[in-house]
C-alpha positions in Angstrom: -22.1 -28.8 77.8 -19.5 -26.7 76.1 -20.7 -24.3 73.4 -19.9 -25.2 69.8 -19.6 -23.2 66.6 -22.2 -25.0 64.6 -23.6 -22.4 62.3 -27.3 -21.6 62.2 -29.7 -21.7 65.1 -31.3 -24.9 63.6 -27.8 -26.4 63.6 -27.4 -25.4 67.3 -30.7 -27.1 68.1 -29.6 -30.3 66.3 -26.4 -30.2 68.3 -28.3 -29.9 71.6 -30.7 -32.7 70.8 -28.0 -35.0 69.7 -25.8 -34.5 72.7 -28.7 -34.5 75.2 -29.8 -37.9 73.8 -26.2 -39.2 73.9 -25.2 -38.0 77.4 -28.6 -37.9 79.1 -30.8 -40.7 77.6 -33.0 -40.4 80.7 -34.6 -36.9 80.7 -35.3 -37.2 84.4 -31.6 -37.2 85.1 -31.6 -33.4 84.7 -33.2 -31.0 87.2 -36.3 -29.0 86.2 -34.2 -25.8 86.5 -31.7 -27.1 84.0 -34.6 -28.0 81.6 -35.9 -24.4 82.0 -32.5 -23.1 80.9 -32.3 -25.5 78.0 -35.8 -24.5 76.8 -35.0 -20.8 77.0 -31.8 -21.2 74.9 -33.6 -23.6 72.6 -35.8 -20.6 71.6 -33.2 -17.9 71.7 -31.9 -17.4 68.2 -28.7 -15.4 68.3 -27.7 -15.8 64.7 -28.3 -12.1 63.9 -25.3 -11.4 66.2 -23.1 -13.1 63.6 -24.4 -10.9 60.8 -24.2 -7.8 62.9 -20.6 -8.4 64.0 -19.3 -9.8 60.7 -17.4 -6.7 59.7 -15.6 -6.6 63.1 -13.6 -9.8 62.4 -10.4 -10.0 60.5 -10.0 -12.4 57.6 -6.5 -13.1 58.9 -5.4 -15.5 61.6 -7.2 -18.6 62.9 -10.9 -19.0 62.5 -12.6 -17.4 65.5 -15.7 -18.6 67.3 -18.8 -16.9 66.0 -20.2 -14.0 68.0 -23.4 -15.9 68.7 -21.4 -18.8 70.1 -19.5 -16.5 72.4 -22.7 -14.7 73.4 -24.4 -18.0 74.1 -21.4 -19.1 76.2 -21.6 -15.9 78.3 -25.3 -16.1 78.8 -25.1 -19.7 79.8 -22.4 -19.0 82.3 -24.7 -16.4 83.9 -27.6 -18.8 84.0 -25.5 -21.6 85.5 -23.9 -19.1 88.0 -20.3 -19.8 86.7 -18.2 -17.3 88.7 -15.1 -17.5 86.5 -15.1 -17.4 82.7 -11.9 -19.5 82.7 -13.6 -22.5 84.4 
């Protein structure tokens, strides 16, 4: 599932639940190892990263992805053993 810039941690959790129900209506379709990763990220609130990095972003140009979204993407790629960040 691609990361999304959805705002708060609660918004991220709502996004995950909505998309899991939509694309995986049968919870047994996902491996236990995948559920372990989902559970870990469910509890990992990265919203402080956005506040911490707010002054590093320019007000000019296109709207960037939030730092928490980029951090979550990177951590998920490590957990799912993605060898290339461009995949």
